[in-house]
DOZA-196271 format. One record per residue: residue number from 1; residue in three letters; x, y, z of N, C-alpha, C in turn. Coordinates in steps of 0.001 Angstrom, whole numbers, plus 524288, in hexadecimal, padded with zeros to 5 digits. Atoms other than C-alpha are relative to their C-alpha. Layout:
% residues N
   resi   resn     nxx     nyy     nzz    caxx    cayy    cazz     cxx     cyy     czz
    NUM    ALA       X       Y       Z       X       Y       Z       X       Y       Z
...
//
This chain:
% residues 145
   resi   resn     nxx     nyy     nzz    caxx    cayy    cazz     cxx     cyy     czz
      1    ILE   80406   7FE9C   803CD   807FD   8313B   8086F   800FF   7FD2A   7FADA
      2    VAL   7FEB0   802A7   804EB   80F3E   82B47   7FCD8   7FE2D   7FA54   8002F
      3    VAL   8017F   80582   7FF84   80D03   81D72   801DA   7FA0C   7FF7B   80022
      4    ALA   805BB   80036   7FFC7   7FEAD   82023   80516   7FDA6   800E0   7FA98
      5    GLY   801E0   7FF17   80559   7FC97   825A9   7F770   800EB   7FB53   7FC83
      6    SER   7FEB3   8049C   8031C   80365   81A1C   7F14B   7FC5D   7FB70   80141
      7    GLN   80365   8044C   7FE62   7FB55   8106E   7F92F   7FA5D   800DF   7FE35
      8    THR   8054B   7FEC3   801D5   7EEB8   8176F   7F597   7FF86   7FEDC   7FA2B
      9    PHE   7FFED   800ED   805A6   7F224   81717   7E733   8003C   7FA20   7FEE4
     10    TRP   7FF73   805AB   800AA   7F639   808B3   7E851   7FAD0   7FD36   8011A
     11    THR   80504   8026D   7FEAC   7E966   804FC   7EF05   7FC20   800A5   7FB89
     12    THR   80391   7FEF1   80459   7E1A6   80B65   7E415   8016D   7FCBE   7FB3A
     13    GLN   7FE4F   802EB   804A3   7E9CE   8050C   7D964   7FEF6   7FA26   8008B
     14    VAL   800E3   8059E   7FF43   7E913   7F75F   7DF2F   7FA2C   7FED9   7FFE7
     15    SER   805B0   800D3   80006   7DA6F   7F899   7E1A4   7FDDB   80017   7FA71
     16    GLU   801C8   7FFAC   80571   7D82E   7FCD7   7D394   801EC   7FB59   7FCD2
     17    ALA   7FDE2   80482   802DE   7E10C   7F216   7CE61   7FCFF   7FB09   8015A
     18    LEU   8030D   8049B   7FE7B   7D990   7E7E2   7D62C   7FA94   8002D   7FD86
     19    GLU   80539   7FF7F   80245   7CC71   7ED20   7D187   80004   7FEF4   7FA24
     20    LYS   7FF9E   800BF   805AD   7D103   7ECF2   7C352   80290   7FAD1   7FE86
     21    LYS   7FD4B   80509   800E3   7D7C4   7DFA4   7C4EC   80524   800DC   7FD16
     22    GLU   7FB11   7FEA4   80297   7E499   7E619   7C0DB   80482   8006C   803E2
     23    ILE   7FBFE   7FF9E   7FBF8   7ED1F   7E38D   7CCBC   8056C   7FEAC   7FDDC
     24    VAL   7FAE9   80160   80248   7F7FD   7DD37   7C4A3   8021E   804A6   7FCE2
     25    LYS   7FE6C   7FB59   802F6   7F840   7E912   7BBA6   801E6   80443   803BA
     26    TYR   7FE61   7FC14   7FC2C   7F900   7F1F6   7C780   80556   7FEA2   80251
     27    HIS   7FAFB   801B0   7FDCC   80440   7E9EE   7CCFF   8048A   80185   7FC69
     28    LYS   7FBE4   7FE79   803B7   80C27   7EC65   7C0A6   8010E   805DF   80053
     29    GLN   7FF6F   7FA53   7FF68   809A5   7FB07   7C1FB   802E3   8013D   80517
     30    GLN   7FD92   7FF40   7FAE5   80DA1   7FA2D   7D03E   805E8   7FF03   7FFC3
     31    LEU   7FA6E   8013A   8008C   81AAF   7F3DC   7CCB0   802DB   80460   7FD25
     32    HIS   7FDB3   7FBA2   802E9   81D55   7FEB6   7C2E3   800B3   804C5   8038F
     33    GLU   7FFB4   7FB86   7FC77   81A68   8091C   7CD24   8043F   7FF3B   80422
     34    LEU   7FBD0   8011D   7FC42   82384   8026D   7D6DF   8055A   800EA   7FD8E
     35    ASP   7FB16   7FF06   802CB   82E5D   802B3   7CCBC   8011D   805DB   7FFA8
     36    GLU   7FF54   7FA57   80053   82C17   81147   7CB01   801A3   80252   80544
     37    LEU   7FE79   7FE25   7FACF   82CFB   8137A   7D9B5   805B2   7FEAC   80130
     38    ARG   7FA85   8018C   7FF24   839C9   80BE8   7DA37   803B2   803A0   7FD0A
     39    GLU   7FCBF   7FC62   80305   83F47   81498   7CF8A   80030   8055F   802A0
     40    LEU   80033   7FAEB   7FD62   83AD3   820DA   7D6AE   80388   80028   804CA
     41    VAL   7FD06   80005   7FB1E   84128   81CDD   7E384   805DE   7FFD9   7FF02
     42    ARG   7FA73   80023   80168   84E26   81AC6   7DC8D   801F4   8053A   7FDEC
     43    GLY   7FE8D   7FAF3   80239   84DF4   82896   7D73E   801F1   803D5   80416
     44    GLU   7FE1F   7FBD6   7FC90   85280   83555   7DD0C   7FB66   8022F   80315
     45    LEU   8044E   7FE69   7FC97   849A6   8383C   7E8AD   8021A   8024F   8050D
     46    THR   7FEA9   7FE54   7FAB4   849E0   83F41   7F59C   7FF73   7FB43   80398
     47    ASP   8006D   80454   7FC46   84B46   8366B   8017A   7FA4D   7FF04   8017B
     48    ASN   8057D   80076   7FE8B   83D28   83929   80529   7FCD6   7FD56   7FBAD
     49    ALA   802CC   80259   8046E   8380C   835B8   7F794   80179   7FA43   7FF65
     50    ARG   7FE45   80570   80075   8403E   82942   7F753   7FD62   7FC96   80432
     51    GLU   80288   802F9   7FBC8   83ADA   824CB   80490   7FA32   7FF34   7FED7
     52    THR   8058C   8006C   8016A   82D01   8279E   7FFF0   7FF3C   7FBDC   7FBC7
     53    LEU   80068   803DF   80437   82F19   81FB1   7F37D   80121   7FA7E   801F4
     54    LYS   7FECB   80530   7FDE2   83540   81474   7FB07   7FB5D   7FDD5   80316
     55    ALA   804A4   801AD   7FD16   82972   813EE   80428   7FBA3   7FE7C   7FC3A
     56    LEU   80400   80122   803E9   82075   8144E   7F857   8011E   7FAD2   7FD45
     57    ILE   7FE99   804EF   80291   827E0   80922   7F1E0   7FEB4   7FB5E   80383
     58    VAL   80157   80445   7FC62   8264E   800AB   7FE17   7FA22   7FEF2   7FFD4
     59    ILE   805B3   80095   80031   8179C   80328   7FDD6   7FE4C   7FDB6   7FAC6
     60    GLU   80176   801E7   80535   816C6   800C5   7EF2A   801A7   7FA52   7FF1D
     61    VAL   7FE69   80582   80060   81E60   7F3F9   7F02E   7FC0A   7FC9D   802E4
     62    HIS   80410   802EB   7FD34   81499   7EF7F   7FA5E   7FAFA   7FFC9   7FCC5
     63    ALA   804AE   7FFE0   80352   8097A   7F3C9   7F168   80085   7FC18   7FB8B
     64    ARG   7FEFC   803DB   80426   80FA8   7EBB2   7E687   7FF2C   7FA7E   80216
     65    ASP   80091   80531   7FDAE   8104F   7DFE9   7EF9D   7FA4A   7FEA8   80107
     66    VAL   8059D   800DE   7FF1F   801F5   7E18D   7F33B   7FD58   7FE99   7FADC
     67    VAL   80265   80112   8051B   7FE20   7E1E7   7E4D5   80195   7FA97   7FE0E
     68    ILE   7FE4F   80546   80180   8064B   7D5BF   7E21E   7FCC9   7FBF1   802ED
     69    ASN   8032D   803A6   7FCF5   7FEFF   7CEE6   7ED21   7FA61   7FFD5   7FDFE
     70    LEU   80554   7FFE3   80225   7F1DE   7D35C   7E79B   7FFB3   7FCD3   7FAF6
     71    ILE   7FFD6   80304   804DF   7F5C5   7CD96   7DA7A   80083   7FA31   80133
     72    ASP   7FF20   80581   7FE9A   7FACA   7C0EF   7E092   7FB21   7FD7C   80258
     73    GLU   804C1   80203   7FD7B   7EE44   7BF77   7E885   7FB32   80076   7FC75
     74    LYS   8042F   7FF6B   803E3   7E620   7C272   7DC52   7FB77   8036A   801FD
     75    VAL   803E6   7FC56   7FE00   7DF13   7CDB9   7E2F4   7FDF3   8033D   7FB75
     76    MET   80270   7FD07   80437   7D56E   7D42D   7D9AB   7FB7C   80358   801F7
     77    ASN   80463   7FD36   7FDBE   7CC34   7DAFE   7E307   80201   80394   80456
     78    VAL   7FE37   7FC47   7FC07   7CE25   7E718   7EB7C   7FE42   7FE80   8057F
     79    ASN   801CD   801BC   7FADD   7C710   7E01E   7F699   802BC   7FB13   801EA
     80    ASP   7FD11   804A5   7FE71   7D06E   7D494   7F709   80359   80144   804C7
     81    PHE   7FD16   7FF17   7FB2C   7D706   7D317   8044B   805B1   8016D   7FF03
     82    GLU   7FA7E   7FECE   80124   7E49B   7D35D   7FE3A   800C2   805CD   7FED1
     83    TRP   7FFA4   7FA6A   8011C   7E1C4   7E14A   7F9CF   7FE40   80340   804B0
     84    ILE   801FA   7FCA9   7FBC5   7D97C   7E6AC   804F5   80342   7FF93   804F6
     85    SER   7FCAC   8007A   7FB5D   7E34C   7E1C4   80F05   804D2   80388   7FFB8
     86    GLN   7FBA3   7FC55   80093   7ED4E   7EB73   809BA   7FE72   8055F   8021D
     87    LEU   8010E   7FA8D   7FE9F   7EE97   7F946   80F09   7FEFF   802F4   7FAF1
     88    ARG   80181   7FD3B   804BD   7E75E   8011D   804C0   7FE9A   8059D   8016E
     89    TYR   800C7   7FA69   7FEFD   7E6A6   80FE9   803D0   7FBF7   8021C   7FC27
     90    TYR   80433   7FDE1   80342   7DA74   816EC   7FECB   7FF31   805C5   80130
     91    TRP   8013A   7FA78   7FF6E   7D7E6   8255B   7FC78   7FA2A   800A0   7FF4D
     92    ASN   805AB   7FF4C   8001C   7C9BE   828AA   7FFC1   7FE98   8053A   8026E
     93    GLU   80228   7FB21   7FDE4   7C35D   835F2   80177   803F0   80312   80344
     94    ASP   7FC05   7FCB4   7FD8E   7CF99   83DB0   804DD   80315   7FD6C   80469
     95    HIS   7FD0C   802B6   7FBEB   7D544   83349   80DF1   8024E   7FAF5   7FDD5
     96    LEU   7FD75   804E7   80165   7DE7C   827D7   80CA8   7FEA0   7FBEE   8041F
     97    TYR   80165   80446   7FC7F   7DA20   81ADA   8127F   80362   7FB45   7FED4
     98    ILE   7FD18   804DD   8008B   7E18F   80E5E   814E5   7FC51   7FB98   80187
     99    ARG   8036C   8047C   7FEFA   7DA5E   8016F   81435   8031C   7FAF0   7FFD5
    100    ALA   7FE14   80563   8002C   7DDB2   7F352   81708   7FB8E   7FCA0   80205
    101    VAL   80488   80358   7FEF7   7D308   7E8E3   816F9   7FB65   8038B   80152
    102    ASN   80498   7FCD3   7FEBD   7C7A7   7EF4E   81E60   80164   804D3   8033C
    103    ALA   7FE4D   7FB74   7FCF9   7CFB9   7F9B4   8256A   80108   804A0   7FC5E
    104    GLU   7FEF9   7FB3A   802F3   7D069   807B9   820B5   80184   8044B   803D6
    105    PHE   7FE20   7FBB6   7FCC0   7D7F2   81328   82671   80104   804C4   7FC9C
    106    ARG   7FEA3   7FB2A   802B1   7D914   8213F   8227A   805D7   800EB   800CA
    107    TYR   7FA5B   7FF28   7FFD5   7E73D   82424   81F30   8012E   804EB   80326
    108    GLY   7FED9   7FBA7   7FC85   7ED63   82D0F   82962   8049D   80357   7FE70
    109    TYR   7FB86   7FD09   801F0   7F909   83215   82184   80464   8006A   80410
    110    GLU   7FBB8   8001E   7FC3E   8029D   82E15   82C29   80528   8003F   7FD0A
    111    TYR   7FAF1   7FF87   80291   81071   831E4   8288C   803D2   7FC47   8029B
    112    LEU   7FC61   803E5   7FDF7   819F5   826AA   82A25   805A9   8016F   7FEDF
    113    GLY   7FAB8   7FE6A   80167   825B3   82DFF   82519   8019A   7FDA7   7FACC
    114    ASN   7FE0C   801EE   80500   82D52   82BE6   818B3   80488   7FC48   80119
    115    THR   7FC1D   803E1   7FE6F   8345C   81FBA   81D4C   7FF62   7FB1C   7FCAD
    116    PRO   8006C   804DA   8030C   83755   812B5   816C9   7FB7A   7FC97   801E9
    117    ARG   8045E   80379   7FEC7   82BF8   80929   81653   801ED   7FA73   800B5
    118    LEU   7FEF1   8058F   7FF81   82C4A   7FB3A   81AF1   7FD91   7FD2E   7FB66
    119    VAL   80238   8033A   80426   82A05   7F0F9   81097   7FAF6   7FD96   8020F
    120    ILE   8050A   80230   7FE74   81BF4   7EC28   810EC   7FFB5   7FA66   7FE12
    121    THR   80045   80593   80132   81A6D   7DD67   81164   7FA70   7FE0E   800EF
    122    PRO   8052A   8021F   7FEB4   80E85   7D46F   8123D   7FED6   8002D   805E2
    123    LEU   800CC   7FF9D   7FA5B   81090   7D466   8210D   7FE6F   80591   80182
    124    THR   8016F   7FA8C   7FF0C   80FFD   7E34A   82119   7FA4C   800DE   7FE82
    125    ASP   80578   7FF89   801AB   80337   7E278   81984   7FC4F   7FDAC   80411
    126    ARG   8034E   80278   7FC03   7FD9A   7D91A   823A9   7FFBE   80361   804E7
    127    CYS   7FFF8   7FC79   7FB78   801C5   7E263   82E86   7FC77   804B4   7FF0A
    128    TYR   80365   7FB94   80154   7FB3D   7EDDD   82793   7FA41   7FE6F   80063
    129    LEU   8056A   801D1   7FFF6   7EED2   7E5F4   825E5   7FE1B   7FF19   80595
    130    THR   8016B   80111   7FA90   7EEC1   7E184   83420   7FF4C   80512   8030C
    131    LEU   8005E   7FB0B   7FD2F   7F15A   7EF27   83976   7FB73   80355   7FE13
    132    THR   80470   7FD16   80223   7E75D   7F556   83056   7FAE3   7FDD3   80228
    133    GLY   804A9   80278   7FDC7   7DD26   7EB84   834D9   7FF5D   80148   805C1
    134    ALA   80037   7FEBE   7FA6C   7E095   7EDFE   84318   7FE3C   805A3   800D9
    135    LEU   80193   7FA85   7FF7B   7DF79   7FCBE   84188   7FA47   800C9   7FE91
    136    HIS   8057C   7FFB2   8019B   7D27D   7FB0A   83A87   7FC66   7FE52   80477
    137    LEU   80313   801F3   7FB92   7CD91   7F398   8467B   80115   80309   80507
    138    LYS   7FEA2   7FC90   7FB9D   7D2CB   7FE72   84F62   803D4   7FD74   803CF
    139    PHE   7FBBD   80239   7FCF4   7DE10   7F618   85446   80502   802A7   7FE45
    140    GLY   7FAE9   7FDF0   80188   7EC65   7F95D   85368   8038A   7FB84   7FE85
    141    GLY   7FC30   80404   8014F   7F893   7F20C   84FD9   8056E   80203   80120
    142    ALA   7FA90   7FE97   7FEF8   806EA   7F1D7   85325   8037A   7FB9A   7FE1E
    143    PRO   7FC63   80424   801A6   812C0   7EA9B   84E0C   8013B   7FC64   80490
    144    GLY   7FEAB   803D2   7FBF5   8160C   7DE34   85578   805AB   8007C   8019E
    145    ASN   7FA90   7FFEE   7FE10   82253   7DC88   85D6F   80310   7FB80   7FDDD
//
């Protein structure tokens, strides 16, 4: 739930920053928030809270990398492929939806456990995009051997 909430908030903030042409300003705010998370995780926490914060930091570092790419690619429109190809979370009429390009799914609140997250790379993003597109077309997907 923490990660889904964070991703929803991030989607809204990036969309607003793109609409206002303030993505660089948002990036600076994002760096400050990451610093605050790093300080929190170094503090006195329960094991469960520490694992939650570590997972959140992995997601937020990826979000930072996405914003850096949007800046580098000079994206200034919420309809630009560099933005819509990302997994984006939207809260609409009492439900959470996940979108990527033209695919949209209602969030199912699956519990994955409070375990460490894998680092998200550009290859991971491409896998997410491919699998999201496949599911949208009613296909499936599986990791290769």
